[in-house]
N, C-alpha and C positions, 0 to 999 in steps of 0.2 A: 654289381653295385659297388660304388666307392665309399669306403667308410673312414671316418676321421674320429679318432678317440682323443679325449682330452680330460683334464681334471685331476690328474695325478699330482703327487707332491710328497714332501717329507714331513711327517707329523709325529706327534707323541702318541703313545698307546692310550687308548680310551676315547680319542676324538673321532670325528666323522669326516668323510670325504664323499663327494658325489662325482662319479665319472659320467661322461657323456659320450655318446657315439652318434654322430650325425652322418646321414647317408646322402649321397648325391647320385644322380643318374636315374634312379628308379625309386618308386615309393616302397617303403618297408612293409606295407600291407601285404606284399607278395612274398614275404620272407618269414622264416623263423629266425630269431636272434639269440645269440648267446654271448656270455662273457667267460673268458678263460684267463688263466694266469700261469706264469712260468717264473719260478725262482731259479737263481743260478744253480746249475748242476742238477736240476730236477726236470721231470717231464712236464709238459703242458697239462694243466689241471682244470677241470670243469668248475665253474663257480656258480653260474645261474643262467637261465634261459627263459624266453617268453615266446609264446605262440601269439603272434600279432593279432590275429583274428580271435577274439574272445578273451585274450589276455591271460590264459593259463600260464602259471609260472612254475619253475623247477629250480631247486637249489641243492648244492652240495651240502652234506651234513655239517661240514666244517664252518659254513657261513649261515646256516639256517637260523633265523631269529635275529641276525645282526645285519644282513644285507637284504636289500630289496631291489628287484629289477622292475622297471616300469617303462612305459612308452608314451610318447607324445605324437599323436598322428599329425597334427598341424605342423610340427617342427621336424617331422621325419627323423626323430631322435629317440634313442633308447638310453636309459639311465641305469646306473648302478649306485644306489645309495648305500654307503658302507658306514655302519655305526660300530661303536665299541671296538675300534681297530686294535689288532694285536700284532706283535712283532712277526709272528708267523704268517701274517697277511702280506708281508713284503714280497713283491714280485712285479714283473711287468704284466700289465693287464691288457688283454686284447678283446675287442669285440669282433663278432663274426656273424655272417648271414648265410642262411641256407634257403634256397628257393623252395616254395611250397611244393610238396609232393605227397605221395601216398604213405610214406613212412618217415619217421624222424626219431632218432635217439638223441635227446637234448645234450647228453654228456659226452657224446662221441665227436671229438673235434675233427675226425676225418670226414664227417658228413657235411661240414660247412664249406661253402664254395668261396666266400670272399672274407677277407680279413682286414681289419684296420692295422695301423702301424704300431700300436701299443703305447701305453702310457705307464710310467714308472710310479709305483707306490712304495714308499719306504716308511716303515713304522718302527720307531725306536722306543725302547722301554725306559 
């Protein structure tokens, strides 16, 4: 599946942004979806994930309570609502998809098959 991420930007600390990840080629109902981020000089980090069927969500401790992942079946899109942004949230954010299967570790980026191109989020203090 082809993924297109958008919605990043440069903002002040404390404000909100919503990232979007729209899929083409296949319906996302056949995938697990995740958001990851990577800051300069750091490894790719899990942010949030959603099991499309049923909508179970998973979050990194660093974003729990501030970020919300959601999906829109009709638009074949997954969102990451980011509130109360902090400078340490600065990174390139990637959406990723993994085909439905018997096992899935939401936070393991190696398990995802397809990736979007990334969108930059910069938070200044």
